[in-house]
Residue, then its C-alpha position, 0 to 999 in steps of 0.5 A: x719689450x716693444x723694441x724686441x718685438x720690432x727687432x724680431x719683426x724687422x729681422x723676419x722681414x729682412x730674411x724674407x726679402x733676402x729669400x725672394x728671387x724671381x722665378x723662371x716659372x711664370x703663370x698665364x691665364x689668358x686665351x689658350x695657345x692653339x698653335x705656334x707658327x714659325x716663319x724661319x725666313x722672317x725669324x718670327x715665332x707666333x703664338x696663336x689662339x685660333x687666328x689671333x696672334x697672342x705674341x710674336x718673338x724674334x729668334x735664332x736658328x741652327x748654324x745652317x739656317x736655310x733649308x729643312x733639317x734632313x739628317x743629324x748634324x746638318x745644323x738645320x731647323x725642321x720644316x713642316x708640322x709637328x707638335x710640342x711633345x715635352x717640356x724641360x724645366x731643367x734645360x741647359x738652355x734656361x727652359x725648353x719645349x720639345x718639338x716632335x721631330x723626327x716624324x715617320x717621314x723624316x726618319x724614312x727620308x734620312x734612312x733612304x740617304x743612309x743617315x740618321x735624322x737627328x732629333x732633340x729639337x727644341x724652342x729654348x732660351x739662352x745657354x746656361x753655361x756659355x755665351x751664344x756667339x752671333x746669330x744662328x748658333x744652335x744645332x737646329x733649335x729655335x732660340x729666344x731670350x730667357x724672358x721670352x722662353x719664360x712666357x712661351x713656357x707658361x703659355x704653351x702646353x704639350x700637344x700644341x701644333x707647331x708649323x715651321x716654314x721657310 
């Protein structure tokens, strides 16, 4: 009888161990991320609590990394001040946080050129379905490693201000 109890317990333990997988959804209980600063030239993204740097990350940009995004398809990453306006747990790039580009000024500037401003600019992880080739491979987004976007995703809330500069 005791052997049977041990066998059942061992099976339950093995079953639970087989089901345990690490989740891409992390928890964070530290200081609030009050803003994000992106230095495109240095390739550093900073998560700040007031004036204190909580975390710093290296990243890749769009395939045309210099200059501010102006129109759809230009491969540039926006410059200016925006907000994190959405999260995507089912991103094609592991996880992603949406940036509120384009704003009214971006739309007006593109319209004045007879073009569309584009959109769908995110901070995101690595592609789910293909391997990124080289540096600055996105269409205008900010790409970090998957373990880094997991941290960022846990720490940053919608409404957080993000400033992107050359």
